N, CA, C and O atoms as CSV, one atom per row, in Angstrom:
chain,resi,resn,atom,element,x,y,z
A,1,MET,N,N,13.837,-11.477,29.682
A,1,MET,CA,C,12.826,-11.788,28.733
A,1,MET,C,C,12.751,-10.384,27.751
A,1,MET,O,O,12.798,-10.326,26.523
A,2,LEU,N,N,12.624,-9.338,28.695
A,2,LEU,CA,C,12.534,-8.025,27.762
A,2,LEU,C,C,13.437,-7.396,26.775
A,2,LEU,O,O,13.348,-6.588,25.851
A,3,LEU,N,N,14.562,-8.280,27.501
A,3,LEU,CA,C,15.872,-7.650,26.764
A,3,LEU,C,C,15.849,-8.125,24.903
A,3,LEU,O,O,16.493,-7.679,23.953
A,4,GLU,N,N,15.023,-8.973,24.980
A,4,GLU,CA,C,14.679,-9.561,23.336
A,4,GLU,C,C,14.039,-8.675,22.510
A,4,GLU,O,O,14.097,-8.748,21.282
A,5,TYR,N,N,13.184,-7.505,23.362
A,5,TYR,CA,C,12.721,-6.691,22.689
A,5,TYR,C,C,13.311,-5.451,22.680
A,5,TYR,O,O,12.573,-4.521,22.355
A,6,ALA,N,N,14.625,-5.163,22.995
A,6,ALA,CA,C,15.460,-4.083,22.867
A,6,ALA,C,C,15.649,-3.405,21.525
A,6,ALA,O,O,15.398,-2.257,21.157
A,7,ALA,N,N,16.202,-4.533,20.856
A,7,ALA,CA,C,16.429,-4.223,19.128
A,7,ALA,C,C,15.255,-3.459,18.350
A,7,ALA,O,O,15.273,-2.730,17.358
A,8,ILE,N,N,14.054,-3.984,19.329
A,8,ILE,CA,C,12.462,-3.570,18.002
A,8,ILE,C,C,12.604,-2.304,18.763
A,8,ILE,O,O,12.583,-1.457,17.871
A,9,ALA,N,N,12.741,-1.666,19.928
A,9,ALA,CA,C,12.548,-0.588,20.698
A,9,ALA,C,C,13.649,0.502,20.424
A,9,ALA,O,O,13.429,1.706,20.285
A,10,ALA,N,N,15.005,-0.195,20.364
A,10,ALA,CA,C,15.631,0.898,19.705
A,10,ALA,C,C,15.639,1.476,18.068
A,10,ALA,O,O,16.134,2.502,17.600
A,11,PHE,N,N,14.891,0.386,17.432
A,11,PHE,CA,C,14.098,0.549,15.977
A,11,PHE,C,C,13.500,1.606,15.894
A,11,PHE,O,O,13.693,2.612,15.211
A,12,ILE,N,N,12.651,1.297,16.729
A,12,ILE,CA,C,11.370,2.335,17.103
A,12,ILE,C,C,11.512,3.792,17.404
A,12,ILE,O,O,10.756,4.622,16.899
A,13,LEU,N,N,12.638,4.156,18.359
A,13,LEU,CA,C,13.021,5.040,18.690
A,13,LEU,C,C,13.983,5.815,17.628
A,13,LEU,O,O,13.979,7.034,17.454
A,14,VAL,N,N,14.670,5.032,17.066
A,14,VAL,CA,C,15.958,5.876,16.147
A,14,VAL,C,C,14.668,6.249,14.825
A,14,VAL,O,O,14.651,7.376,14.331
A,15,THR,N,N,13.816,5.341,14.442
A,15,THR,CA,C,12.991,5.743,13.269
A,15,THR,C,C,12.147,6.994,13.935
A,15,THR,O,O,11.995,7.968,13.198
A,16,ALA,N,N,11.734,7.040,14.908
A,16,ALA,CA,C,10.658,8.133,15.381
A,16,ALA,C,C,11.729,9.344,15.738
A,16,ALA,O,O,11.098,10.399,15.789
A,17,LEU,N,N,13.335,9.578,16.040
A,17,LEU,CA,C,13.886,10.333,16.116
A,17,LEU,C,C,14.327,10.845,14.753
A,17,LEU,O,O,14.678,12.016,14.614
A,18,VAL,N,N,14.308,9.754,13.489
A,18,VAL,CA,C,14.876,10.495,12.372
A,18,VAL,C,C,13.473,11.200,11.999
A,18,VAL,O,O,13.668,12.399,11.795
A,19,GLY,N,N,12.296,10.882,11.866
A,19,GLY,CA,C,11.136,11.793,11.398
A,19,GLY,C,C,10.978,13.085,12.295
A,19,GLY,O,O,10.699,14.226,11.927
A,20,PHE,N,N,11.233,12.598,13.598
A,20,PHE,CA,C,11.217,14.511,14.425
A,20,PHE,C,C,12.245,15.313,13.690
A,20,PHE,O,O,12.030,16.421,13.197
A,21,ILE,N,N,13.318,14.698,13.660
A,21,ILE,CA,C,14.721,15.540,13.096
A,21,ILE,C,C,14.168,15.726,11.348
A,21,ILE,O,O,14.687,16.790,11.010
A,22,ALA,N,N,13.487,15.257,10.316
A,22,ALA,CA,C,13.103,15.739,9.343
A,22,ALA,C,C,12.165,16.526,9.347
A,22,ALA,O,O,12.164,17.240,8.345
A,23,ILE,N,N,11.285,16.728,10.105
A,23,ILE,CA,C,10.295,17.545,10.291
A,23,ILE,C,C,10.492,18.815,10.861
A,23,ILE,O,O,9.820,19.815,10.611
A,24,GLY,N,N,11.662,18.716,11.818
A,24,GLY,CA,C,12.123,19.952,12.549
A,24,GLY,C,C,13.118,20.287,11.555
A,24,GLY,O,O,13.566,21.398,11.835
A,25,LEU,N,N,13.621,19.845,10.590
A,25,LEU,CA,C,14.426,20.784,9.422
A,25,LEU,C,C,13.709,21.193,8.589
A,25,LEU,O,O,14.189,22.177,8.026
A,26,GLY,N,N,12.417,20.791,8.105
A,26,GLY,CA,C,11.645,21.451,7.166
A,26,GLY,C,C,11.088,22.722,7.708
A,26,GLY,O,O,11.150,23.757,7.046
A,27,MET,N,N,10.464,22.672,9.068
A,27,MET,CA,C,10.183,23.590,9.804
A,27,MET,C,C,11.003,24.753,9.922
A,27,MET,O,O,10.518,25.885,9.938
A,28,LEU,N,N,12.420,24.484,10.020
A,28,LEU,CA,C,13.742,25.529,10.048
A,28,LEU,C,C,13.894,26.070,9.013
A,28,LEU,O,O,13.740,27.259,8.734
A,29,PHE,N,N,14.286,25.010,8.224
A,29,PHE,CA,C,14.849,25.725,6.535
A,29,PHE,C,C,13.669,26.011,5.502
A,29,PHE,O,O,13.907,26.460,4.381
A,30,GLY,N,N,12.521,25.756,5.901
A,30,GLY,CA,C,11.300,25.470,5.071
A,30,GLY,C,C,10.826,27.316,4.568
A,30,GLY,O,O,11.523,28.240,4.988
A,31,PRO,N,N,9.755,27.551,3.776
A,31,PRO,CA,C,9.517,28.576,3.610
A,31,PRO,C,C,8.821,29.367,4.444
A,31,PRO,O,O,7.871,28.782,4.965
A,32,LYS,N,N,8.959,30.495,4.753
A,32,LYS,CA,C,8.690,31.223,5.911
A,32,LYS,C,C,7.217,32.193,5.418
A,32,LYS,O,O,6.256,32.435,6.149
A,33,ARG,N,N,7.362,32.545,4.263
A,33,ARG,CA,C,6.629,33.506,4.016
A,33,ARG,C,C,5.627,33.027,2.184
A,33,ARG,O,O,5.723,33.502,1.052
A,34,PRO,N,N,4.862,32.029,2.715
A,34,PRO,CA,C,3.858,31.917,1.589
A,34,PRO,C,C,3.311,32.963,0.921
A,34,PRO,O,O,3.082,34.025,1.499
A,35,THR,N,N,3.053,32.775,-0.326
A,35,THR,CA,C,2.395,33.643,-1.336
A,35,THR,C,C,1.146,32.938,-1.811
A,35,THR,O,O,0.747,31.858,-1.375
A,36,ASP,N,N,0.501,33.755,-2.867
A,36,ASP,CA,C,-0.462,33.150,-3.699
A,36,ASP,C,C,0.471,32.697,-4.764
A,36,ASP,O,O,0.321,31.483,-4.898
A,37,LYS,N,N,1.384,33.167,-5.590
A,37,LYS,CA,C,1.946,33.087,-6.269
A,37,LYS,C,C,2.873,31.791,-6.105
A,37,LYS,O,O,2.924,31.042,-7.081
A,38,LYS,N,N,3.321,31.587,-5.413
A,38,LYS,CA,C,4.189,30.229,-4.527
A,38,LYS,C,C,2.924,29.228,-4.353
A,38,LYS,O,O,2.936,28.259,-5.111
A,39,ALA,N,N,2.202,29.300,-3.758
A,39,ALA,CA,C,1.019,28.602,-3.563
A,39,ALA,C,C,0.594,27.770,-4.910
A,39,ALA,O,O,0.204,26.603,-4.895
A,40,MET,N,N,0.731,28.536,-6.001
A,40,MET,CA,C,-0.074,27.991,-7.299
A,40,MET,C,C,0.676,26.819,-7.570
A,40,MET,O,O,1.824,26.583,-7.194
A,41,PRO,N,N,-0.298,25.887,-8.463
A,41,PRO,CA,C,0.722,24.558,-9.006
A,41,PRO,C,C,1.479,25.211,-10.067
A,41,PRO,O,O,1.369,26.367,-10.474
A,42,TYR,N,N,2.603,23.884,-10.617
A,42,TYR,CA,C,3.389,24.719,-11.625
A,42,TYR,C,C,3.185,23.718,-12.727
A,42,TYR,O,O,3.479,22.523,-12.675
A,43,GLU,N,N,2.562,24.459,-13.876
A,43,GLU,CA,C,2.135,23.265,-15.262
A,43,GLU,C,C,2.553,23.659,-16.489
A,43,GLU,O,O,1.817,24.082,-17.380
A,44,SER,N,N,4.154,23.474,-16.563
A,44,SER,CA,C,4.863,23.261,-17.628
A,44,SER,C,C,4.958,24.818,-17.655
A,44,SER,O,O,5.054,25.195,-18.823
A,45,GLY,N,N,4.964,25.799,-16.807
A,45,GLY,CA,C,5.069,27.528,-17.330
A,45,GLY,C,C,3.727,27.711,-17.727
A,45,GLY,O,O,3.637,28.864,-18.147
A,46,MET,N,N,2.538,27.078,-17.803
A,46,MET,CA,C,1.271,27.493,-17.814
A,46,MET,C,C,0.676,27.899,-16.827
A,46,MET,O,O,1.038,27.545,-15.704
A,47,ASN,N,N,-0.360,28.726,-17.017
A,47,ASN,CA,C,-1.385,29.093,-15.984
A,47,ASN,C,C,-2.023,27.644,-15.963
A,47,ASN,O,O,-2.070,26.925,-16.961
A,48,PRO,N,N,-2.572,27.250,-14.557
A,48,PRO,CA,C,-3.380,25.418,-14.278
A,48,PRO,C,C,-4.794,26.398,-15.126
A,48,PRO,O,O,-4.977,27.614,-15.086
A,49,ILE,N,N,-5.576,25.381,-15.809
A,49,ILE,CA,C,-6.890,25.424,-16.313
A,49,ILE,C,C,-7.512,24.584,-15.308
A,49,ILE,O,O,-6.925,23.587,-14.886
A,50,GLY,N,N,-8.729,24.943,-14.873
A,50,GLY,CA,C,-9.321,24.039,-13.577
A,50,GLY,C,C,-9.004,23.728,-12.558
A,50,GLY,O,O,-7.789,23.805,-12.375
A,51,PRO,N,N,-9.841,23.233,-11.388
A,51,PRO,CA,C,-9.329,23.398,-10.176
A,51,PRO,C,C,-7.912,22.024,-10.288
A,51,PRO,O,O,-7.635,21.191,-11.151
A,52,GLY,N,N,-7.296,22.387,-8.908
A,52,GLY,CA,C,-6.368,21.196,-9.147
A,52,GLY,C,C,-6.376,20.072,-8.778
A,52,GLY,O,O,-5.770,19.223,-9.431
A,53,THR,N,N,-6.984,19.782,-7.759
A,53,THR,CA,C,-7.893,18.175,-7.193
A,53,THR,C,C,-9.156,18.393,-8.280
A,53,THR,O,O,-9.784,19.347,-8.738
A,54,ARG,N,N,-9.147,17.004,-8.406
A,54,ARG,CA,C,-10.711,16.398,-8.901
A,54,ARG,C,C,-10.830,15.262,-8.357
A,54,ARG,O,O,-9.990,14.472,-7.924
A,55,ARG,N,N,-12.121,15.234,-8.419
A,55,ARG,CA,C,-12.744,13.618,-7.772
A,55,ARG,C,C,-12.657,12.340,-8.822
A,55,ARG,O,O,-13.236,12.259,-9.905
A,56,LEU,N,N,-11.818,11.409,-8.240
A,56,LEU,CA,C,-11.880,10.155,-8.973
A,56,LEU,C,C,-13.074,9.605,-8.576
A,56,LEU,O,O,-13.735,9.732,-7.545
A,57,PRO,N,N,-13.293,8.719,-9.982
A,57,PRO,CA,C,-14.349,7.619,-9.851
A,57,PRO,C,C,-13.893,6.370,-8.707
A,57,PRO,O,O,-12.796,5.827,-8.582
A,58,VAL,N,N,-15.031,6.169,-8.020
A,58,VAL,CA,C,-14.802,5.047,-7.123
A,58,VAL,C,C,-14.559,3.414,-7.596
A,58,VAL,O,O,-14.602,2.384,-6.923
A,59,ARG,N,N,-14.372,3.568,-8.591
A,59,ARG,CA,C,-14.232,2.456,-9.626
A,59,ARG,C,C,-12.416,2.144,-9.184
A,59,ARG,O,O,-11.796,1.107,-8.945
A,60,PHE,N,N,-12.015,3.624,-9.235
A,60,PHE,CA,C,-10.556,3.316,-9.229
A,60,PHE,C,C,-10.148,2.742,-7.794
A,60,PHE,O,O,-9.360,1.803,-7.682
A,61,TYR,N,N,-10.682,3.311,-6.824
A,61,TYR,CA,C,-10.208,2.847,-5.615
A,61,TYR,C,C,-10.338,1.472,-5.214
A,61,TYR,O,O,-9.540,0.873,-4.493
A,62,LEU,N,N,-11.840,0.807,-5.938
A,62,LEU,CA,C,-12.043,-0.449,-6.175
A,62,LEU,C,C,-11.006,-1.325,-6.631
A,62,LEU,O,O,-10.248,-2.059,-5.998
A,63,ILE,N,N,-11.110,-1.131,-7.693
A,63,ILE,CA,C,-9.661,-1.547,-8.672
A,63,ILE,C,C,-8.159,-1.980,-7.535
A,63,ILE,O,O,-7.579,-3.058,-7.409
A,64,ALA,N,N,-7.891,-0.560,-6.818
A,64,ALA,CA,C,-6.805,-0.586,-6.473
A,64,ALA,C,C,-6.703,-1.649,-5.096
A,64,ALA,O,O,-5.722,-2.339,-4.820
A,65,VAL,N,N,-7.948,-1.582,-4.352
A,65,VAL,CA,C,-8.413,-2.090,-3.058
A,65,VAL,C,C,-8.264,-3.767,-3.387
A,65,VAL,O,O,-7.814,-4.509,-2.513
A,66,LEU,N,N,-8.739,-4.369,-4.905
A,66,LEU,CA,C,-8.464,-5.329,-4.998
A,66,LEU,C,C,-7.148,-5.555,-5.580
A,66,LEU,O,O,-6.556,-6.574,-5.223
A,67,PHE,N,N,-6.743,-4.986,-6.190
A,67,PHE,CA,C,-4.999,-5.075,-6.442
A,67,PHE,C,C,-4.217,-5.685,-5.137
A,67,PHE,O,O,-3.625,-6.763,-5.079
A,68,ILE,N,N,-4.362,-4.795,-4.199
A,68,ILE,CA,C,-3.510,-4.853,-2.900
A,68,ILE,C,C,-4.213,-6.159,-1.904
A,68,ILE,O,O,-3.543,-6.573,-0.958
A,69,LEU,N,N,-5.407,-6.681,-2.151
A,69,LEU,CA,C,-5.983,-7.844,-1.393
A,69,LEU,C,C,-5.444,-8.673,-2.153
A,69,LEU,O,O,-4.487,-9.117,-1.519
A,70,PHE,N,N,-5.509,-9.373,-3.603
A,70,PHE,CA,C,-5.156,-10.435,-4.263
A,70,PHE,C,C,-3.528,-10.344,-4.015
A,70,PHE,O,O,-2.989,-11.437,-3.841
A,71,ASP,N,N,-2.485,-8.925,-3.969
A,71,ASP,CA,C,-1.400,-9.293,-3.761
A,71,ASP,C,C,-0.964,-9.509,-2.354
A,71,ASP,O,O,0.239,-9.727,-2.204
A,72,ILE,N,N,-1.687,-9.489,-1.343
A,72,ILE,CA,C,-1.128,-9.522,-0.603
A,72,ILE,C,C,-1.429,-11.405,-0.212
A,72,ILE,O,O,-0.609,-12.214,0.222
A,73,GLU,N,N,-2.428,-11.554,-0.453
A,73,GLU,CA,C,-3.031,-13.146,-0.425
A,73,GLU,C,C,-1.862,-13.857,-1.285
A,73,GLU,O,O,-1.475,-14.780,-0.568
A,74,VAL,N,N,-1.170,-13.861,-2.404
A,74,VAL,CA,C,-0.327,-14.603,-3.238
A,74,VAL,C,C,0.664,-13.858,-2.309
A,74,VAL,O,O,1.423,-13.676,-3.261
A,75,VAL,N,N,1.413,-13.185,-1.142
A,75,VAL,CA,C,2.450,-13.231,-0.567
A,75,VAL,C,C,2.490,-14.523,0.276
A,75,VAL,O,O,3.604,-14.950,0.579
A,76,PHE,N,N,1.219,-15.296,0.751
A,76,PHE,CA,C,1.191,-16.239,1.743
A,76,PHE,C,C,1.794,-17.736,0.614
A,76,PHE,O,O,2.082,-18.847,1.058
A,77,LEU,N,N,1.836,-17.436,-0.463
A,77,LEU,CA,C,1.798,-18.777,-1.362
A,77,LEU,C,C,3.767,-19.007,-0.983
A,77,LEU,O,O,4.393,-20.066,-0.946
A,78,LEU,N,N,4.036,-18.257,-0.865
A,78,LEU,CA,C,6.135,-17.934,-0.826
A,78,LEU,C,C,6.441,-19.193,0.368
A,78,LEU,O,O,7.188,-20.160,0.217
A,79,PRO,N,N,5.628,-18.851,1.565
A,79,PRO,CA,C,6.173,-19.852,2.838
A,79,PRO,C,C,5.549,-21.345,2.535
A,79,PRO,O,O,6.165,-22.369,2.829
A,80,TYR,N,N,4.445,-21.346,2.003
A,80,TYR,CA,C,4.122,-22.722,1.430
A,80,TYR,C,C,5.587,-23.502,0.554
A,80,TYR,O,O,6.249,-24.505,0.817
A,81,ALA,N,N,5.669,-22.371,-0.688
A,81,ALA,CA,C,6.425,-22.858,-1.568
A,81,ALA,C,C,7.750,-23.344,-0.855
A,81,ALA,O,O,8.492,-24.096,-1.486
A,82,ILE,N,N,8.075,-22.965,0.389
A,82,ILE,CA,C,9.093,-23.172,0.941
A,82,ILE,C,C,9.084,-24.146,1.573
A,82,ILE,O,O,10.245,-24.502,1.773
A,83,VAL,N,N,8.179,-24.979,2.136
A,83,VAL,CA,C,7.889,-25.898,2.919
A,83,VAL,C,C,7.006,-27.151,2.443
A,83,VAL,O,O,6.546,-28.076,3.112
A,84,PHE,N,N,6.907,-26.839,0.852
A,84,PHE,CA,C,5.728,-27.639,0.608
A,84,PHE,C,C,6.075,-29.288,0.733
A,84,PHE,O,O,5.279,-30.061,1.267
A,85,ARG,N,N,7.426,-29.743,0.145
A,85,ARG,CA,C,7.339,-30.968,0.303
A,85,ARG,C,C,7.524,-31.327,1.881
A,85,ARG,O,O,7.499,-32.555,1.949
A,86,GLN,N,N,7.664,-30.877,2.919
A,86,GLN,CA,C,7.590,-31.349,4.685
A,86,GLN,C,C,6.189,-31.536,4.991
A,86,GLN,O,O,5.768,-32.464,5.682
A,87,LEU,N,N,5.137,-30.211,4.215
A,87,LEU,CA,C,3.817,-30.572,4.773
A,87,LEU,C,C,2.903,-31.642,3.935
A,87,LEU,O,O,1.850,-32.024,4.447
A,88,GLY,N,N,3.319,-32.150,2.591
A,88,GLY,CA,C,2.493,-33.650,2.549
A,88,GLY,C,C,1.400,-33.446,1.982
A,88,GLY,O,O,1.341,-32.310,1.511
A,89,LEU,N,N,0.837,-33.830,1.883
A,89,LEU,CA,C,-0.568,-34.091,1.154
A,89,LEU,C,C,-1.713,-33.431,2.181
A,89,LEU,O,O,-2.703,-33.179,1.494
A,90,PHE,N,N,-1.862,-33.185,3.110
A,90,PHE,CA,C,-2.341,-32.268,3.918
A,90,PHE,C,C,-2.038,-30.939,3.657
A,90,PHE,O,O,-3.007,-30.228,3.393
A,91,GLY,N,N,-0.770,-30.339,3.665
A,91,GLY,CA,C,-0.313,-29.182,2.798
A,91,GLY,C,C,-0.805,-29.025,1.394
A,91,GLY,O,O,-1.587,-28.076,1.344
A,92,LEU,N,N,-0.684,-29.439,0.568
A,92,LEU,CA,C,-1.227,-29.534,-0.929
A,92,LEU,C,C,-2.731,-29.283,-0.634
A,92,LEU,O,O,-3.105,-28.254,-1.197
A,93,ILE,N,N,-3.604,-29.836,-0.002
A,93,ILE,CA,C,-4.841,-30.105,-0.170
A,93,ILE,C,C,-5.266,-28.777,0.610
A,93,ILE,O,O,-6.141,-28.124,0.044
A,94,GLU,N,N,-4.770,-28.263,1.854
A,94,GLU,CA,C,-5.085,-26.629,2.364
A,94,GLU,C,C,-4.727,-25.491,1.667
A,94,GLU,O,O,-5.325,-24.426,1.816
A,95,MET,N,N,-3.462,-25.695,0.652
A,95,MET,CA,C,-3.094,-24.729,-0.403
A,95,MET,C,C,-4.265,-24.829,-1.691
A,95,MET,O,O,-4.540,-23.893,-2.442
A,96,LEU,N,N,-4.725,-25.875,-1.727
A,96,LEU,CA,C,-5.768,-26.194,-2.946
A,96,LEU,C,C,-6.974,-25.339,-2.464
A,96,LEU,O,O,-7.530,-24.535,-3.212
A,97,ILE,N,N,-7.310,-25.533,-1.306
A,97,ILE,CA,C,-8.570,-25.153,-0.719
A,97,ILE,C,C,-8.281,-23.257,-0.675
A,97,ILE,O,O,-9.176,-22.434,-0.865
A,98,PHE,N,N,-7.070,-22.980,-0.428
A,98,PHE,CA,C,-6.753,-21.206,-0.279
A,98,PHE,C,C,-6.751,-20.885,-1.980
A,98,PHE,O,O,-7.415,-19.969,-2.466
A,99,ILE,N,N,-6.134,-21.542,-2.551
A,99,ILE,CA,C,-6.534,-20.919,-3.889
A,99,ILE,C,C,-7.815,-21.166,-4.605
A,99,ILE,O,O,-8.018,-20.391,-5.540
A,100,VAL,N,N,-8.742,-22.085,-4.377
A,100,VAL,CA,C,-10.171,-21.915,-4.545
A,100,VAL,C,C,-10.875,-20.673,-4.213
A,100,VAL,O,O,-11.746,-20.013,-4.780
A,101,ILE,N,N,-10.145,-20.550,-2.980
A,101,ILE,CA,C,-11.178,-19.065,-2.399
A,101,ILE,C,C,-10.824,-18.132,-2.583
A,101,ILE,O,O,-11.504,-17.129,-2.363
A,102,LEU,N,N,-9.603,-18.096,-3.067
A,102,LEU,CA,C,-8.700,-16.747,-3.944
A,102,LEU,C,C,-9.869,-16.940,-5.400
A,102,LEU,O,O,-10.553,-15.945,-5.639
A,103,LEU,N,N,-10.032,-17.961,-6.153
A,103,LEU,CA,C,-10.316,-17.747,-7.429
A,103,LEU,C,C,-11.849,-17.525,-7.288
A,103,LEU,O,O,-12.358,-16.950,-8.250
A,104,VAL,N,N,-12.760,-17.906,-6.172
A,104,VAL,CA,C,-14.025,-17.851,-6.048
A,104,VAL,C,C,-13.926,-16.012,-6.111
A,104,VAL,O,O,-14.632,-15.369,-6.889
A,105,GLY,N,N,-13.190,-15.529,-5.402
A,105,GLY,CA,C,-13.177,-13.844,-4.721
A,105,GLY,C,C,-13.095,-13.259,-6.251
A,105,GLY,O,O,-13.838,-12.360,-6.646
A,106,TYR,N,N,-12.052,-13.916,-7.092
A,106,TYR,CA,C,-11.464,-13.120,-8.042
A,106,TYR,C,C,-12.616,-13.182,-8.927
A,106,TYR,O,O,-13.017,-12.121,-9.404
A,107,PHE,N,N,-13.367,-14.567,-9.296
A,107,PHE,CA,C,-14.062,-14.622,-9.871
A,107,PHE,C,C,-15.740,-14.165,-9.578
A,107,PHE,O,O,-16.543,-14.275,-10.505
A,108,TYR,N,N,-15.937,-13.938,-8.981
A,108,TYR,CA,C,-16.888,-12.940,-7.917
A,108,TYR,C,C,-16.738,-11.326,-8.723
A,108,TYR,O,O,-17.576,-10.743,-9.411
A,109,ALA,N,N,-15.320,-10.892,-8.330
A,109,ALA,CA,C,-15.263,-9.629,-8.590
A,109,ALA,C,C,-15.349,-9.388,-10.251
A,109,ALA,O,O,-15.571,-8.293,-10.769
A,110,TRP,N,N,-15.161,-10.450,-10.862
A,110,TRP,CA,C,-15.047,-9.962,-12.443
A,110,TRP,C,C,-16.225,-10.395,-12.925
A,110,TRP,O,O,-16.580,-10.041,-14.049
A,111,LYS,N,N,-16.932,-11.146,-12.223
A,111,LYS,CA,C,-18.797,-11.060,-12.537
A,111,LYS,C,C,-19.182,-9.650,-12.697
A,111,LYS,O,O,-19.502,-8.943,-13.653
A,112,LYS,N,N,-19.022,-9.464,-11.276
A,112,LYS,CA,C,-19.448,-7.990,-10.778
A,112,LYS,C,C,-19.053,-6.769,-11.617
A,112,LYS,O,O,-19.546,-5.657,-11.426
A,113,GLY,N,N,-18.232,-7.009,-12.460
A,113,GLY,CA,C,-17.425,-5.853,-13.307
A,113,GLY,C,C,-16.546,-4.850,-12.575
A,113,GLY,O,O,-16.424,-3.720,-13.047
A,114,ALA,N,N,-15.956,-5.178,-11.502
A,114,ALA,CA,C,-15.238,-4.562,-10.636
A,114,ALA,C,C,-13.668,-4.463,-11.082
A,114,ALA,O,O,-12.821,-3.819,-10.463
A,115,LEU,N,N,-13.452,-5.166,-12.184
A,115,LEU,CA,C,-12.616,-5.069,-13.095
A,115,LEU,C,C,-12.039,-4.049,-14.378
A,115,LEU,O,O,-11.002,-3.487,-14.733
A,116,GLU,N,N,-13.611,-4.248,-14.847
A,116,GLU,CA,C,-13.576,-2.918,-15.877
A,116,GLU,C,C,-13.179,-1.810,-15.665
A,116,GLU,O,O,-13.449,-1.215,-14.622
A,117,TRP,N,N,-12.613,-1.419,-16.410
A,117,TRP,CA,C,-12.157,0.223,-16.263
A,117,TRP,C,C,-12.858,0.852,-17.576
A,117,TRP,O,O,-12.459,0.505,-18.687
A,118,GLU,N,N,-13.832,1.717,-17.440
A,118,GLU,CA,C,-14.550,2.517,-18.416
A,118,GLU,C,C,-13.516,4.029,-18.938
A,118,GLU,O,O,-13.962,4.828,-19.762
């Protein structure tokens, strides 16, 4: 029974090995003597003005999370579309309920102003 999982274990082992090799090569051949000049951000040959990092508004993260949420939920429509004829009326009603729940969430986010970009 465990033999069925051998391919997954081999895949995980190979990916971990590739990751360790990439990190090891970076440490082996990477820069050894960092200086302030090397650590400066490159800005088209000009000295940077202001801090290298700045705070982004929370609204950016909210829109990003909403995009991921609705994008993942749309992925659930593909298996339904494949077996649409086999599910019949029951499948149609279930998918309509799913889409109504999505639309309620979308309109809620819209009404709260989560999709507005200032």
